[in-house]
C-alpha positions, 0 to 999 in steps of 0.5 A: 527471475524467479517465477511469480507466486500467485497463491500459497498453499500451507496445508491445514493452516486455516486461511482467513482472507485472500486479498488481491495480494495477500493471504492471511492465515490464522495462527492463533487467537493472538497471531496471523501470518501475513504472506504477500504473494506476487499478485498484481491488480489493476482496475480493481481485478487481479490479472492472470499474471503476477510480477515475480519478487512482488511480494518480497519487495512489498514485504521488505519496504514495509519492514523498512517503514516499520523499523523507520517509524519505530519511535513514532507509532507502535506496529504489529510485527512480531517477526519476519524471519521465517526461520523463527516462524512456529515449527508447523510453518517450517515445511513451508519456508519456500513460499514464506521466506522474504515475503511473510510476516508474523504479526499481532492480531489488532482490532482494526479501525474500519477506515482507511487513513489517507493522505495527499501531498499533491494533486493527482488521481481522484483527488485531481478529478474531484478538484476539477468538478468541485474545487475540493478534494473529498469536501476540503476546499482548495485554492483556485488554479491548481494543476494536475500534480501540483504540491498542496499547500499543506498535506490533507487527510481525507479518510476512506471507508473500507469496503470489502466487496472488491471495489474501491474504498468509499471517500468519507468526511472527517465527521463521518470518520468521528461518527464511526471510530470516536472523536479521540480515536479519529483525531489521534489517527488524523494526527499520526497520519499527517505525522507519518507522512511528514517523515515519510516525505523527508526521507523519500525526498532525501532519496530523489523520490516524491511521496504524493500520497499514501494510505495507512491502516491502524488497529488497536492492541491493548488499547494502544494504536498500531500501524498494521498491514502494508506500509508505504509501498508502491502499492498503497502509495503514490511515488514519483521521481523527483528528477522528472517531476513536472506538474501540469499532467500525470506523472511517471510513477514506481508502481503499475503504470506499465501495467495500466498503460498496456490494459488501456492500450489492448482496450480491455473492458475491465471486466472478468476474466482479467488478461495475462500480461506480455513478458515485457510489461511484466519485466518492466513493472517488476524493474519499478518496483525494484527501483523504488525499493533500492531508492528508498532503502538504499539496499541493493538486494532483497535479501 
């Protein structure tokens, strides 16, 4: 198992953003370089340990879905073949291969396009208190992890301070991006979710919910950032699905469970993870990759 890559260093190349997972570099006024590191966050903190190969898994899954959805929506990808990157990036291929994408700059919408097909996470907490999820009334008597009568669109405003994004009403989204764009984004989100859900189901995986980011390039809506990864989506194994409680998932479950077990106060500095938790978390990410893509290798 390779050592985790926690931070990239591409010399004098301008770093425009360093998120919880991605390092984003400016190549020109039209192009950006997205690099997915092996950082992992929980409870809104980046942890002291990384998950080896996580960045490659996220990138390869996004590439799979970009290709899968190419007839549904355009995307910002130029190439993920590091050998085709500009010459000034070639000295850094050790940091870039398999985990980076050269993309077109887009005018990003300031909203997360969230779709929920099952009652889980913050949606379940909301429903328990209000009988609704993000203001959308649901039938009485639903259990945690129940499938919803139909998928619901629950947008969120992007918050750049490191905390959770803020759920907003569709009306607020209309006021933010305009009615035409709001309706187009909602329809596109639901269409993508339907297609992705069917594919995941054919592989024995439930796609409970997910979120997308969209932008504009030359007036066209395009899909950007990461797509349908375990970091942006809630995936469950279909064979163990049992509504009425939380479900095992293909993501950070082992990390969250460990942090709860040590009673971390969820304040900085975030702790490092034991080798066993790192290994088991990596296995879950890899399992999701193998199931969804049908590929046995990240290369």
